[in-house]
MARBA-3410 file (N, C-alpha, C, O; in Angstrom, 1 decimal):
84
13.4,-6.5,8.2,12.4,-6.9,9.2,12.9,-8.1,9.7,13.1,-8.1,11.0 ~ 13.2,-9.1,9.1,13.9,-10.3,9.5,15.0,-10.0,10.3,15.2,-10.9,11.1 ~ 15.7,-9.1,10.3,16.8,-8.7,11.1,16.3,-7.9,12.4,17.0,-7.5,13.2 ~ 15.1,-7.8,12.5,14.6,-7.0,13.6,15.1,-5.6,13.6,15.6,-5.0,14.6 ~ 15.1,-5.1,12.5,15.6,-3.8,12.2,14.6,-2.9,11.5,14.9,-2.5,10.3
13.4,-2.5,12.1,12.4,-2.0,11.5,12.8,-0.7,10.7,12.3,-0.4,9.5 ~ 13.8,0.2,11.4,14.2,1.4,10.6,15.0,1.2,9.5,14.8,2.1,8.6 ~ 15.7,0.4,9.3,16.4,-0.1,8.0,15.5,-0.7,7.1,15.6,-0.5,5.9 ~ 14.4,-1.5,7.5,13.4,-2.1,6.6,12.6,-0.9,6.0,12.2,-0.9,4.8 ~ 12.3,0.2,6.9,11.5,1.2,6.5,12.2,2.1,5.2,11.7,2.4,4.2
13.5,2.4,5.8,14.2,3.2,4.7,14.7,2.4,3.5,15.0,3.0,2.5 ~ 14.7,1.2,3.5,14.7,0.3,2.1,13.5,0.3,1.3,13.6,0.3,0.1 ~ 12.3,0.2,2.1,11.3,0.2,1.2,10.7,1.4,0.7,10.0,1.4,-0.3 ~ 11.1,2.5,1.4,10.8,3.9,1.1,11.9,4.2,-0.2,11.6,5.0,-1.0 ~ 13.1,3.7,-0.2,13.9,3.8,-1.4,13.4,3.0,-2.6,13.6,3.4,-3.8
12.9,1.9,-2.4,12.2,1.0,-3.2,11.0,1.7,-4.0,10.8,1.5,-5.2 ~ 10.2,2.5,-3.2,9.1,3.0,-3.7,9.6,4.4,-4.5,9.0,4.7,-5.5 ~ 10.5,5.0,-4.1,11.1,6.3,-4.8,11.5,5.6,-6.3,10.9,6.0,-7.3 ~ 12.4,4.7,-6.3,12.8,4.0,-7.5,11.7,3.6,-8.4,11.7,3.7,-9.6 ~ 10.8,3.1,-7.7,9.6,2.6,-8.7,8.9,3.6,-9.4,8.4,3.4,-10.5
8.9,4.8,-8.8,8.3,6.0,-9.3,6.8,5.9,-9.6,6.2,6.4,-10.6 ~ 6.2,5.2,-8.7,4.7,4.8,-8.9,4.4,3.8,-10.0,3.2,3.7,-10.3 ~ 5.3,3.1,-10.6,4.8,2.3,-11.6,4.6,0.8,-11.4,4.2,0.1,-12.4 ~ 4.9,0.3,-10.2,5.0,-1.0,-9.5,4.2,-1.0,-8.1,4.7,-0.3,-7.2 ~ 3.4,-1.6,-7.9,2.6,-1.7,-6.8,3.5,-2.6,-5.6,3.4,-2.3,-4.4
4.2,-3.5,-6.0,4.9,-4.3,-5.1,5.6,-3.5,-4.0,5.5,-3.9,-2.8 ~ 6.3,-2.5,-4.4,6.9,-2.1,-2.9,6.0,-1.4,-2.0,6.2,-1.2,-0.8 ~ 4.8,-0.9,-2.6,3.7,-0.2,-1.8,3.2,-1.4,-1.0,2.9,-1.1,0.1 ~ 3.1,-2.6,-1.4,2.3,-3.8,-0.7,3.5,-4.2,0.2,3.2,-4.9,1.3 ~ 4.6,-4.0,0.0,5.7,-4.5,1.0,5.7,-3.5,2.3,5.7,-3.9,3.5
5.5,-2.2,1.9,5.5,-1.1,2.7,4.2,-1.1,3.6,4.2,-0.8,4.8 ~ 3.2,-1.5,3.0,2.0,-1.6,3.8,1.8,-3.0,4.8,1.1,-3.0,5.8 ~ 2.5,-3.8,4.5,2.9,-5.1,5.2,3.8,-4.6,6.4,3.5,-5.0,7.6 ~ 4.7,-3.9,6.2,5.7,-3.6,7.3,5.1,-2.7,8.3,5.4,-2.7,9.5 ~ 4.2,-1.7,7.6,3.4,-0.8,8.6,2.5,-1.7,9.3,2.5,-1.4,10.5
1.8,-2.8,9.0,0.8,-3.6,9.6,1.7,-4.1,10.7,1.2,-4.1,11.9 ~ 2.9,-4.7,10.5,3.7,-5.4,11.5,4.2,-4.5,12.6,4.4,-5.0,13.7 ~ 4.3,-3.1,12.1,4.7,-2.1,13.3,3.3,-1.6,14.0,3.4,-0.7,14.9 ~ 2.2,-2.0,13.6,1.2,-1.5,14.1,0.7,-0.1,13.8,-0.2,0.5,14.5 ~ 1.3,0.4,12.6,0.9,1.8,12.1,-0.3,1.5,11.0,0.0,1.5,9.8
-1.5,1.4,11.5,-2.7,1.0,10.6,-3.0,2.2,9.6,-3.7,2.0,8.6 ~ -2.6,3.4,9.9,-2.8,4.7,9.0,-1.8,4.7,7.9,-2.2,4.8,6.7 ~ -0.6,4.5,8.2,0.2,4.4,7.1,0.2,2.9,6.5,0.8,2.7,5.4 ~ -0.3,2.0,6.8,-0.7,0.7,6.1,-2.0,0.9,5.2,-2.1,0.2,4.2 ~ -2.8,1.6,5.6,-3.9,1.9,4.7,-3.6,2.9,3.5,-4.1,2.8,2.4
-2.8,3.8,3.8,-2.3,4.6,2.7,-1.5,4.0,1.8,-1.6,4.3,0.6 ~ -0.5,3.1,2.2,0.3,2.3,1.2,-0.5,1.4,0.6,-0.2,1.1,-0.6 ~ -1.7,0.7,1.2,-2.4,0.0,0.4,-3.3,0.8,-0.6,-3.5,0.3,-1.7 ~ -3.8,1.9,-0.3,-4.4,2.8,-1.4,-3.6,3.3,-2.3,-4.1,3.7,-3.3 ~ -2.4,3.3,-2.2,-1.3,3.7,-3.3,-1.2,2.6,-4.3,-1.2,2.7,-5.5
-1.1,1.5,-3.5,-1.1,-0.1,-4.4,-2.2,0.0,-5.3,-2.1,-0.3,-6.5 ~ -3.3,0.4,-4.5,-4.4,-0.1,-5.5,-4.5,1.0,-6.7,-5.1,0.7,-7.7 ~ -4.0,2.2,-6.5,-4.0,3.3,-7.5,-3.4,2.7,-8.8,-3.9,2.9,-9.9 ~ -2.0,1.9,-8.5,-1.4,1.3,-9.4,-2.0,0.0,-10.0,-1.8,0.0,-11.2 ~ -2.6,-1.0,-9.5,-3.2,-2.1,-9.9,-4.6,-2.0,-9.1,-4.8,-2.4,-7.9
-5.5,-1.4,-9.8,-6.9,-1.5,-9.3,-7.7,-2.7,-9.2,-8.7,-2.9,-8.5 ~ -7.2,-3.7,-10.1,-7.9,-4.8,-10.1,-7.1,-6.1,-9.5,-7.1,-7.2,-10.0 ~ -6.4,-5.7,-8.5,-5.5,-6.6,-7.9,-6.4,-7.2,-6.7,-6.6,-6.4,-5.8 ~ -6.8,-8.4,-6.7,-7.6,-8.9,-5.6,-7.0,-8.9,-4.0,-7.6,-8.7,-3.0 ~ -5.7,-9.3,-4.1,-4.9,-9.2,-2.9,-4.9,-7.9,-2.3,-5.0,-7.8,-1.1
-4.8,-6.8,-3.0,-4.9,-5.5,-2.5,-6.3,-5.0,-2.1,-6.5,-4.2,-1.2 ~ -7.1,-5.5,-2.8,-8.5,-5.1,-2.5,-8.9,-5.8,-1.1,-9.6,-5.3,-0.2 ~ -8.4,-7.2,-1.2,-8.9,-7.8,0.2,-8.0,-7.3,1.4,-8.6,-7.3,2.5 ~ -6.9,-6.8,1.3,-6.0,-6.1,2.3,-6.9,-4.8,2.7,-7.1,-4.5,3.9 ~ -7.2,-4.0,1.7,-8.0,-2.7,2.1,-9.3,-2.9,2.8,-9.7,-2.2,3.7
-9.9,-4.1,2.3,-11.3,-4.6,2.9,-10.8,-5.0,4.5,-11.6,-4.7,5.4 ~ -9.7,-5.5,4.8,-9.5,-6.2,6.0,-9.2,-4.7,7.0,-9.2,-4.7,8.3 ~ -9.1,-3.6,6.3,-8.7,-2.4,7.1,-10.2,-1.5,7.1,-10.2,-0.4,7.6 ~ -11.2,-2.0,6.6,-12.3,-1.3,6.5,-12.7,-0.4,5.4,-13.6,0.4,5.4 ~ -11.7,-0.5,4.6,-11.8,0.4,3.4,-12.5,-0.4,2.2,-12.2,-1.6,2.0
-13.3,0.3,1.5,-13.9,-0.3,0.3,-13.4,0.3,-0.9,-13.6,1.4,-1.2 ~ -12.5,-0.4,-1.8,-11.8,-0.2,-3.0,-12.7,0.3,-4.0,-13.7,-0.3,-4.2 ~ -12.4,1.6,-4.5,-13.2,2.0,-5.7,-13.1,3.7,-5.6,-12.3,4.3,-4.8 ~ -13.8,4.2,-6.5,-13.9,5.6,-6.6,-14.3,6.4,-5.4,-13.8,7.5,-5.3 ~ -15.0,5.9,-4.5,-15.2,6.6,-3.2,-14.0,6.5,-2.4,-13.9,7.4,-1.5
-13.3,5.7,-2.5,-12.1,5.6,-1.7,-11.0,6.7,-2.0,-10.2,7.1,-1.2 ~ -11.1,7.2,-3.3,-10.2,8.4,-3.6,-10.6,9.6,-3.7,-9.9,10.6,-3.8 ~ -12.2,9.5,-3.5,-12.8,10.9,-3.5,-13.0,11.4,-4.8,-13.3,12.5,-5.0 ~ -12.8,10.4,-5.9,-12.9,10.8,-7.3,-14.1,9.9,-7.7,-14.2,8.7,-7.4 ~ -15.1,10.6,-8.6,-16.1,9.8,-9.2,-15.9,9.3,-10.5,-16.8,8.8,-11.2
-14.5,9.6,-10.9,-14.1,8.9,-12.3,-13.7,7.6,-12.3,-12.7,7.3,-11.8 ~ -14.4,6.9,-12.7,-14.1,5.3,-13.0,-14.0,4.9,-14.4,-14.5,3.9,-14.7 ~ -13.3,5.6,-15.1,-13.2,5.4,-16.5,-12.0,4.4,-16.9,-11.3,4.6,-17.9 ~ -11.8,3.4,-16.0,-10.5,2.6,-16.1,-11.0,1.6,-17.5,-10.3,0.7,-17.9
END
């Protein structure tokens, strides 16, 4: 993104997400930030939600979700199981 090449940035972060295999929230958080910069709020929310699934107690992720009108928790996922 710093080089003003959103396509390359998107490809790079999607590769990082694939490599992390759902074990690290950082690439999802980065992807959400890129989506926000590109004005894709739907993708940003999806990426923040994915990050939240990995780190449900991360206050930064929770704040980002709330800024998009989402309430982090079981209702966000459609699951009533909160056995964390």
